[in-house]
C-alpha positions as CSV (number, residue, x, y, z in Angstrom):
1,M,-7.7,-23.5,-70.3
2,T,-11.0,-24.4,-68.4
3,P,-13.5,-24.3,-70.6
4,A,-16.6,-22.2,-70.0
5,L,-19.9,-23.5,-70.8
6,S,-21.6,-20.1,-71.5
7,V,-18.7,-19.2,-73.8
8,V,-18.8,-22.6,-75.5
9,F,-22.3,-22.3,-76.1
10,F,-21.8,-18.9,-77.4
11,T,-19.3,-20.0,-80.2
12,T,-21.8,-22.9,-81.0
13,A,-24.9,-21.1,-80.9
14,S,-24.1,-18.0,-82.5
15,G,-21.6,-19.3,-85.4
16,A,-24.9,-21.1,-86.5
17,G,-27.0,-18.4,-85.9
18,Y,-24.6,-16.1,-88.1
19,G,-24.1,-18.9,-90.6
20,L,-27.5,-19.1,-91.4
21,L,-27.9,-15.2,-91.9
22,A,-25.0,-15.0,-94.0
23,L,-26.5,-18.2,-96.5
24,T,-30.0,-16.9,-96.3
25,G,-28.7,-13.0,-97.1
26,F,-26.7,-14.3,-99.9
27,L,-28.8,-16.8,-101.7
28,A,-32.0,-14.3,-101.0
29,S,-30.0,-11.8,-103.1
30,C,-29.3,-14.3,-105.6
31,G,-33.0,-15.6,-106.0
32,L,-32.0,-18.7,-104.8
33,T,-34.3,-19.1,-101.8
34,P,-38.2,-19.3,-101.8
35,A,-39.4,-15.8,-102.7
36,S,-42.3,-15.7,-99.8
37,P,-41.0,-13.4,-97.7
38,W,-42.5,-15.8,-94.3
39,F,-40.0,-18.1,-95.7
40,G,-37.4,-14.8,-95.0
41,L,-39.0,-13.8,-91.5
42,V,-38.5,-17.7,-90.3
43,A,-34.9,-18.5,-91.8
44,V,-33.5,-14.5,-90.4
45,G,-35.6,-15.4,-87.1
46,L,-34.5,-18.4,-86.2
47,A,-30.8,-17.2,-87.0
48,L,-31.4,-13.8,-85.1
49,A,-32.6,-16.0,-82.1
50,L,-29.5,-18.8,-82.3
51,A,-27.1,-15.5,-82.4
52,S,-28.5,-13.4,-79.5
53,S,-29.0,-16.7,-77.2
54,G,-25.3,-16.9,-77.8
55,L,-24.2,-13.5,-77.0
56,V,-26.9,-13.1,-73.7
57,S,-24.5,-16.6,-72.8
58,S,-21.2,-14.9,-73.1
59,T,-22.2,-12.2,-70.8
60,L,-22.5,-14.9,-68.2
61,H,-18.4,-15.3,-68.4
62,L,-17.7,-11.6,-67.7
63,G,-17.2,-10.6,-63.9
64,H,-19.7,-7.3,-64.1
65,P,-22.0,-8.2,-67.1
66,E,-24.1,-5.3,-66.8
67,R,-20.5,-3.6,-67.8
68,A,-20.9,-5.7,-71.5
69,W,-21.3,-2.5,-73.6
70,R,-18.1,-1.4,-72.9
71,A,-16.7,-4.1,-74.7
72,V,-16.9,-2.3,-78.1
73,R,-15.1,0.9,-76.8
74,Q,-11.6,-0.6,-77.9
75,W,-12.3,-2.1,-81.5
76,R,-9.5,-0.4,-83.1
77,S,-7.1,-2.8,-80.6
78,S,-9.3,-6.0,-79.2
79,W,-11.0,-8.3,-81.2
80,L,-13.0,-8.6,-78.7
81,S,-14.1,-5.5,-79.0
82,C,-14.3,-5.7,-83.1
83,E,-16.4,-9.1,-82.3
84,G,-18.8,-7.4,-80.0
85,L,-19.2,-4.1,-82.6
86,A,-19.6,-6.4,-85.5
87,A,-22.3,-8.6,-84.1
88,L,-24.5,-5.7,-82.7
89,L,-24.0,-3.8,-86.1
90,T,-25.5,-7.2,-88.0
91,Y,-28.6,-6.5,-86.7
92,P,-30.1,-3.7,-88.2
93,P,-29.1,-4.7,-91.6
94,A,-31.0,-8.2,-91.1
95,L,-34.1,-6.9,-89.7
96,A,-34.3,-3.8,-92.7
97,F,-33.4,-6.9,-95.0
98,V,-36.7,-9.0,-93.5
99,A,-38.5,-5.3,-93.8
100,A,-37.5,-5.0,-97.2
101,W,-38.7,-8.0,-98.2
102,F,-41.9,-7.9,-96.9
103,L,-42.5,-4.5,-97.9
104,A,-42.1,-5.7,-101.9
105,R,-43.6,-9.1,-101.6
106,R,-40.8,-10.5,-103.4
107,P,-37.2,-10.2,-103.7
108,D,-35.9,-7.2,-105.2
109,A,-32.7,-4.7,-105.3
110,V,-33.0,-3.0,-101.9
111,M,-33.9,-6.4,-100.0
112,A,-30.8,-7.7,-101.7
113,A,-28.1,-4.8,-100.7
114,F,-29.7,-5.6,-96.9
115,G,-29.2,-9.3,-97.3
116,V,-25.7,-8.9,-98.5
117,L,-24.6,-6.8,-95.9
118,A,-26.3,-8.3,-93.3
119,A,-24.4,-11.4,-94.7
120,A,-20.9,-9.7,-94.7
121,L,-21.6,-8.5,-91.1
122,A,-22.2,-12.2,-90.1
123,I,-19.1,-13.6,-91.8
124,A,-17.3,-10.7,-90.1
125,T,-18.5,-11.6,-86.6
126,V,-17.5,-14.9,-86.9
127,F,-14.2,-14.1,-88.0
128,C,-13.6,-12.0,-85.2
129,T,-14.5,-14.4,-82.5
130,A,-11.6,-16.7,-83.9
131,M,-9.2,-14.2,-84.2
132,I,-9.9,-13.4,-80.1
133,Y,-7.9,-17.1,-80.2
134,V,-5.9,-16.7,-82.5
135,S,-4.0,-13.7,-81.6
136,L,-3.4,-15.1,-78.4
137,R,0.6,-16.3,-78.8
138,P,0.3,-17.6,-75.4
139,V,-1.9,-20.3,-76.5
140,R,0.1,-22.6,-79.1
141,Q,-3.6,-24.5,-80.0
142,W,-5.0,-21.2,-80.5
143,R,-2.3,-20.0,-82.5
144,N,-2.8,-22.0,-85.7
145,V,-3.4,-21.7,-89.0
146,F,-6.2,-23.7,-88.8
147,V,-8.5,-22.0,-86.3
148,T,-9.8,-19.1,-88.1
149,P,-10.9,-21.7,-91.0
150,N,-12.4,-24.1,-88.7
151,F,-14.9,-21.3,-87.1
152,L,-16.1,-20.3,-90.6
153,L,-16.6,-23.8,-91.9
154,L,-17.9,-24.9,-88.8
155,A,-20.6,-21.6,-88.9
156,S,-21.1,-22.5,-92.2
157,F,-22.2,-26.2,-92.1
158,S,-24.4,-25.5,-89.5
159,G,-26.1,-22.8,-90.7
160,A,-26.6,-24.8,-94.0
161,L,-27.9,-27.8,-91.7
162,W,-30.8,-24.9,-90.3
163,L,-31.4,-23.3,-93.7
164,A,-32.6,-26.8,-95.2
165,P,-35.4,-27.7,-93.0
166,V,-36.4,-24.1,-93.3
167,A,-37.0,-24.5,-96.8
168,Q,-38.7,-27.5,-96.9
169,L,-41.2,-26.1,-94.6
170,F,-42.0,-23.8,-97.5
171,H,-42.0,-26.6,-100.0
172,A,-39.2,-25.8,-101.6
173,A,-36.1,-27.6,-102.9
174,A,-33.4,-28.4,-100.0
175,V,-31.1,-29.7,-102.7
176,L,-29.0,-26.3,-102.7
177,P,-29.0,-26.2,-98.4
178,S,-28.2,-29.2,-98.4
179,A,-25.4,-30.0,-100.8
180,L,-23.4,-26.8,-99.0
181,A,-23.9,-28.6,-95.8
182,L,-22.6,-31.5,-97.2
183,S,-19.5,-29.7,-98.6
184,F,-19.5,-27.0,-95.3
185,G,-18.9,-30.3,-93.5
186,A,-16.8,-32.2,-95.2
187,A,-14.6,-29.1,-95.5
188,A,-14.7,-28.5,-91.6
189,L,-13.8,-32.1,-91.2
190,G,-11.0,-32.0,-92.8
191,V,-9.6,-28.8,-91.1
192,K,-10.7,-30.3,-87.9
193,L,-8.5,-33.2,-88.4
194,A,-5.6,-31.4,-89.8
195,Y,-6.0,-29.1,-86.6
196,W,-5.5,-31.9,-84.1
197,R,-2.7,-33.7,-86.0
198,V,-0.8,-30.4,-85.5
199,I,-1.3,-29.6,-82.3
200,D,-0.7,-33.3,-81.0
201,C,3.0,-33.6,-83.1
202,G,3.5,-29.8,-82.2
203,S,5.7,-27.9,-79.4
204,G,5.2,-24.6,-78.4
205,E,7.8,-22.0,-79.4
206,S,8.0,-20.9,-75.6
207,T,10.2,-23.6,-72.9
208,I,11.3,-23.0,-69.5
209,E,14.9,-21.8,-70.5
210,T,12.7,-19.1,-73.0
211,A,10.6,-18.6,-70.4
212,T,13.0,-17.6,-67.6
213,G,15.5,-16.7,-70.3
214,L,17.7,-18.6,-68.8
215,G,18.3,-20.5,-71.9
216,R,21.8,-19.3,-72.3
217,L,23.2,-20.9,-69.3
218,G,22.2,-24.8,-70.4
219,R,19.2,-26.6,-69.5
220,V,16.9,-25.5,-66.9
221,R,14.5,-27.9,-64.6
222,A,12.0,-26.4,-61.6
223,L,13.2,-27.2,-58.2
224,E,9.8,-26.3,-56.4
225,A,6.7,-25.0,-57.9
226,P,5.9,-21.5,-57.1
227,H,3.0,-22.1,-55.0
228,T,2.6,-24.8,-52.7
229,E,-1.1,-25.6,-53.5
230,E,-3.7,-25.5,-56.8
231,N,-4.1,-21.6,-57.3
232,Y,-6.1,-19.6,-60.2
233,L,-3.7,-20.1,-62.4
234,L,-3.2,-23.5,-62.8
235,R,-7.2,-23.5,-62.2
236,E,-7.7,-21.3,-65.3
237,M,-4.5,-22.0,-67.5
238,G,-3.6,-25.1,-66.5
239,F,-6.6,-27.5,-67.0
240,R,-5.6,-31.0,-68.3
241,I,-7.7,-33.6,-69.5
242,A,-6.5,-37.0,-69.7
243,R,-5.0,-38.3,-73.4
244,K,-7.9,-41.3,-73.5
245,Y,-10.6,-38.8,-72.9
246,A,-9.9,-36.6,-75.1
247,R,-9.4,-38.9,-77.8
248,R,-13.1,-40.6,-76.7
249,L,-14.5,-36.7,-76.8
250,R,-13.0,-36.2,-80.4
251,T,-14.5,-39.7,-81.8
252,I,-17.5,-38.2,-80.4
253,V,-17.0,-34.8,-82.4
254,V,-16.9,-37.1,-85.4
255,V,-19.5,-39.3,-85.2
256,L,-22.1,-36.7,-83.7
257,G,-20.8,-33.3,-85.2
258,F,-20.1,-34.6,-88.6
259,A,-21.1,-37.9,-89.7
260,L,-24.5,-38.4,-88.5
261,P,-25.8,-35.1,-90.0
262,L,-23.9,-35.4,-92.9
263,V,-25.5,-39.0,-93.5
264,L,-29.0,-37.7,-92.4
265,T,-28.6,-34.7,-95.0
266,A,-27.9,-37.1,-97.7
267,V,-30.8,-39.4,-96.7
268,A,-33.3,-36.3,-96.4
269,V,-32.7,-35.3,-99.9
270,A,-34.4,-38.6,-101.1
271,S,-37.2,-38.9,-98.6
272,P,-40.7,-37.3,-98.7
273,A,-41.7,-34.1,-97.5
274,L,-42.5,-34.7,-94.2
275,P,-39.4,-37.3,-93.1
276,A,-37.1,-35.0,-94.6
277,V,-38.0,-32.3,-92.4
278,A,-37.0,-34.0,-89.0
279,L,-34.3,-35.8,-90.7
280,A,-32.8,-32.0,-91.5
281,I,-34.1,-30.7,-87.7
282,V,-32.3,-34.3,-86.4
283,A,-28.9,-33.5,-88.6
284,A,-29.1,-29.5,-87.5
285,T,-29.3,-30.5,-83.8
286,A,-26.7,-33.4,-83.8
287,A,-24.4,-31.4,-85.2
288,L,-24.7,-28.4,-82.8
289,A,-24.3,-31.1,-80.1
290,G,-21.2,-32.5,-82.0
291,I,-19.6,-28.6,-82.1
292,F,-20.7,-28.1,-78.6
293,V,-18.2,-30.9,-77.8
294,E,-15.8,-29.9,-80.3
295,R,-15.7,-26.4,-79.0
296,W,-15.4,-27.8,-75.2
297,L,-12.2,-29.7,-76.4
298,F,-10.6,-26.6,-78.4
299,F,-10.1,-24.9,-74.5
300,A,-9.7,-28.0,-72.4
301,E,-6.5,-28.9,-74.7
302,A,-5.0,-25.5,-74.9
303,T,-2.5,-25.1,-72.9
304,H,-1.0,-21.5,-71.7
305,T,2.6,-20.9,-71.6
306,V,2.9,-19.8,-68.1
307,V,2.2,-23.6,-67.0
308,L,5.8,-23.6,-67.7
309,Y,6.8,-22.2,-64.4
310,Y,4.9,-25.2,-62.0
311,G,7.2,-27.8,-64.8
312,R,4.6,-28.8,-67.2
313,A,4.7,-28.9,-71.2
314,A,2.8,-25.8,-73.2
């Protein structure tokens, strides 16, 4: 599939934002964050800024962005609509979470309730985003058991990385967010490597025989392509990336998106306050850059079964 940079940015930025919001909501509700309401304002503000920038970016992929509001109307039958609805529903409890924190001046039961609700809706939004792709049966690379865990783990990983420097800015120990980042990062890397192994070794359920319905007559081969020149289907559904470039980009993902952030996070835990904040910010930024490349590959390596009609493997 042709990678749309607006959607790639959306899944990267909003994933980090919703991951940060979910962790802030859950941890604050359990009393595991700084008690200052200003911490909540900064953490939730950063989370909503990341999520909002991603959501705005996603509308650029629409033919008519002014009609984006209609996306929530089909929530009973569309994961895309569920995602849009969940994303919008996340804002009220997130804002109420911060407001209740400021009114009480410290964590209390009302704040905790809004925090848990905002966290649950943030997780639901990321889950719906993943299910948009998992539900597309014609794309074997997306109809994959590792896709949903990958989305959730990467959101948690990037969210934890951004939570660490925010905690350090408020002179709080960042051991817990850093430990969560290390755990989520290791798990996400394992899932990503397993995903790549599956798509490299597997093959789609569809073949040119099943696509044409002529399999009962024997082996089928195309005499001529349906079109004599490049067309929309081949541009959008038949995007191909050379294997050598895919390998190089995967290496960049592993190094920039996982190895470097994990090493910097481990070093930041044992560093003095100011260098620790700088290291944590660099780690979070590097992770976002690596996840951006990972998401680009997620689209670039996906093939639609329609390419079978053009003599290509799906």
